[in-house]
N, C-alpha and C positions, 0 to 999 in steps of 0.2 A: 289779525289772522294771518296775513301774509308773512309777518315776521316769525310767527310760530311755525308755519309750514316750512319756511326756509331753514329754520333751526332743526326741525325734525328731519328734513331731507339730508342736511349736512351730517347729522349724527349717524344716519343709516349708511351714508357713503363712507364715513370714517370707520364704522364697524366692519364694513366689507373690506376696506383696505387693510385692517389689522389682522384679518383671518389668516392670510398667508404668512404674515410675520409671526403670529403665535404658533402656527403649524410648524414653521421652520425652527423656531426656538425649542419647541417641545421635542422634536426628533433629533436635533443636533446634539442633545445631551447623551444620546446612545451611540457610542463609538462603533463603527462598522469594522469587523475583523476582515482582513483581506482573505480571499478564498485560498486555501492551501490545497495542494495536489501532490501527494506522495507517490502516485503511480500514474503519471500522465498517459492519457489514451488518445492523444491527438493523431488524426489520420496520417498515415505514411511516416510517422516519426520513427527514426532509426537509432538504435543504441548498440554499440560494440562492446563486448565483454571478453575478458581474458580468462581462460580456464586453466588452472594449475592443479596438477595431480601431485600431491605431496606424499612421499613414502612414509608409511607408518613405522618403518624400522629405524630410519635415520633422519627423517624429516627433510630429506633432499627432494628437489623438484624432479619428479619422475618423467613428466611430460607436460607440454603446454599446448594450448590451442586457442582459437578465437571463435566467437559466434556473434552474428549480427541479427538482432531481433528488431522487427518492425511491426507497427500496427497496420492491419490490412482488412478493413471493412468489418461488417457486423455478421453475427450469426445468432439465430433464434433457437433457444433451448428451453423447453417447458414454458413457453410464453414469455421468457425473459431475454432481453437483448444484451449480448456480450460483444466485446471487441476481440477480434482474432489477432493473435500475436504469432507471427511466423518467423522462421529463420531464413538465412540467405538462400536456401534451396527450395523455399516455398512450402516447407513442411510446418504443420501446426505445432507450436510449442505450448501454448496456453490460451485460455479464454478468460477474460476479466471484465467485470462491470463495477460501476461505482454508484453508491448512494450516499451523498454527502461525504462524510469522512470515513465511510466504510467501503471496503473493497472485497468483492466476492469473486471466487474462481471455481473451476471444476477440474482442471488438470494442472494447476499451478503447484510449485514445490515438488513434493515426493509422490503426489497422486498421479496415477496413470489413467489415460482415457477420460471420458466424460462421466466422472463420478457425481455423487450428489453435490449440490452447491454448498460451499463452506466459506466462512469469513476468514481471510488470511491477514487482514490489516484493518485496524480501527484506530485512527489517529486521535480520537477523542478519549481513549483510555489512558490514564496517567501512568507514570512509572510505578512498577510493582503490581499493576493491574493485570488481569488475565481473563481468558475465555477458553473454552475447549469444545471439541466435537467428539461425540461417541459414535463409533462406526462398527460395521460387521456384527450387528446384533449384540452390541455391548462387549465384544471381544477386544476391540482396539480403541484407543483414544489418542487424539492429538491435542496437545495443550500449548496455548500461546501465552507467553509471559513477556510483558513490556519491561525491558531492562533499563532503557534510557529514552528520554525525550529531549528535544531541543539541544542535542549535543553537537559537537563539531567532530568530524572524522576526516582523516587524510587517506585517500585511496589513490594509489599510483601517482603520488606527488601533487594531487589536487585536493584542496580543503573544501569540504562540503559542510554547510551550516544547516541548522534545524533538522537534525537527523533523528529518526526513531529507530531504536535497536530492539529487535524482537528475538527471543529464544523460543524455538519450537521443539517441544518434547514429544516423542513418540512412545506410547505405552502399549502393552498387550497383556492378555491373560493366558497366553499359550501354555505356561508351565502348570498351573493348577486350576485354571478356568474360573478362578474367584478373584484374585488380587491383581491389580495392575502393576506391572513391572516396567521400569524405564528401559527402553531398547537403545535409543540414541537421541542426541540433542543437536539441532542445527541452529544456525544464526542467520538473520536477515537484517540488512540495514537499508532504510528508505530515506531519501533526502527530498525535502520539499522542493517542488518544481523540477526535479530531475528524475526521480523514480528509484528503483532498486539499484543500489550502488555496490553492494557486496553480499555474498552468500557463502556460507560454510557448511559443507556436508561431511560428516566424519565417515570413516569406514565402520560398518558395512553399508551405510546409507548411500555412499557414492557408487556402490555396485562393483568396486574394484578394491585391490589390496592397498588402498591409499586414501587419504582424505582429499576432498575436492574444494578448492577455493574458486569462486567466480567473482571477478571484480570488474567494475566499469572502467573502460579506457577513456582517456581524455579525447575530446572531439577531434583534436588535431592529429591523432595517431591512427 
């Protein structure tokens, strides 16, 4: 009897020892993807951009300027928490929040003020994928088309890897009230771990008689 009990006890101990081994083996077969962040919202993070106004007549640089954007605390809108992004003068430039690979804003890009929430970046959408937003009671539409994913881009002499390129098309029905017509197209480039590295707004989207390029400057400048 003693031998049988000892054998039974040893089997139970061995079974308990195998549980963590089996658990580890089962989950080690599932590779964990590193978390990607194409619009970092770390508190007090600062990014400097160069703004170039390009003449539509001869493509010469009409004027240049810089803007420094930094993440500055939270703001609550309709029960949702956003990060505030301000410029060097303390003025609010945009509000952004993230859910996984989706980034939402209310006054990012060409929207002014606290508009309805809209999705401006979804890094899980593959190349040639798209989504859109219908606005102004169906009179306008913003269409997002993913042109490239995981590409390399050189901006101001710095190469960025794992870049997502998005074309943003703005439509309206102002002419006949029925059919959407393309008004203008903008471009946005987002780099993993860095954020938005380049933006292009054509005239008249820039609000001036020229196109507008906004490109990230190297940290050393």
